[in-house]
C-alpha positions in Angstrom: -10.2 -20.5 0.7 -10.1 -16.7 1.0 -12.9 -14.6 -0.4 -12.6 -11.7 -2.9 -11.8 -8.4 -0.9 -14.5 -6.5 -2.8 -17.1 -9.1 -1.9 -16.1 -9.0 1.7 -16.3 -5.2 1.7 -19.8 -5.3 0.1 -21.0 -7.7 2.8 -19.6 -5.5 5.6 -21.1 -2.4 3.9 -24.5 -4.1 3.7 -24.5 -4.8 7.4 -23.1 -1.5 8.6 -25.3 0.6 6.3 -28.3 -0.9 8.0 -27.2 -0.2 11.6 -28.5 2.9 13.4 -26.6 4.4 16.3 -23.6 2.1 15.8 -20.4 3.4 17.4 -17.9 0.5 17.7 -17.1 -2.2 15.2 -14.8 -5.2 16.1 -13.7 -7.1 13.0 -11.4 -10.1 12.8 -9.4 -10.8 9.7 -8.1 -14.2 8.8 -4.3 -14.6 9.5 -3.8 -15.8 5.9 -4.8 -12.5 4.3 -1.9 -10.6 2.7 -0.8 -7.6 4.7 -1.3 -5.2 1.8 -4.9 -6.4 1.2 -5.5 -6.2 5.0 -4.4 -2.6 5.2 -6.3 -1.6 2.1 -9.5 -3.2 3.5 -9.1 -1.5 6.8 -8.4 1.9 5.2 -11.5 1.5 3.0 -13.7 0.7 5.9 -12.4 3.6 8.0 -12.9 6.0 5.1 -16.4 4.9 4.5 -17.5 5.0 8.2 -15.2 7.6 9.8 -17.4 8.2 12.8 -17.0 4.6 14.0 -14.4 3.3 16.5 -12.7 0.4 14.8 -11.2 -2.6 16.6 -9.1 -4.9 14.4 -7.9 -8.4 15.1 -6.6 -11.6 13.5 -8.0 -15.1 13.7 -7.1 -18.5 12.4 -7.5 -22.2 13.0 -5.9 -23.4 16.2 -5.0 -19.9 17.4 -6.5 -17.6 19.8 -8.1 -14.4 18.4 -5.7 -11.6 18.7 -6.7 -7.9 18.8 -4.0 -5.9 17.1 -5.2 -2.4 17.4 -8.0 0.0 18.6 -8.4 2.8 16.1 -10.7 5.8 16.5 -10.9 8.2 13.6 -13.1 10.9 15.1 -14.6 11.5 18.5 -18.3 10.6 18.8 -20.8 10.3 21.6 -20.6 7.0 23.6 -23.1 4.4 22.6 -23.9 1.0 23.9 -24.5 -0.4 20.4 -21.7 -2.5 19.1 -21.3 -5.0 16.2 -18.8 -7.8 16.1 -18.2 -9.2 12.6 -16.2 -12.3 12.2 -14.8 -12.1 8.7 -14.0 -15.4 7.0 -11.2 -13.8 5.1 -10.8 -11.2 2.4 
């Protein structure tokens, strides 16, 4: 069962808004999520936190996690702080 996209975004926002000095976020999206929803979610995240480097991937049962892209919106100082969020779906 997939979760409501706005609920997923709220959960991610709650986590990221509490992080200090974060520079890289790796987020896996379930392979069953519609491509339009996926792109919308990614755009929303990158717009809200433009200073982060985003790493996006796909996960699913009986498949290896696959990283599909490394996106960086703006240059920022290197930091060792990273957050990996495993999304259950949108």
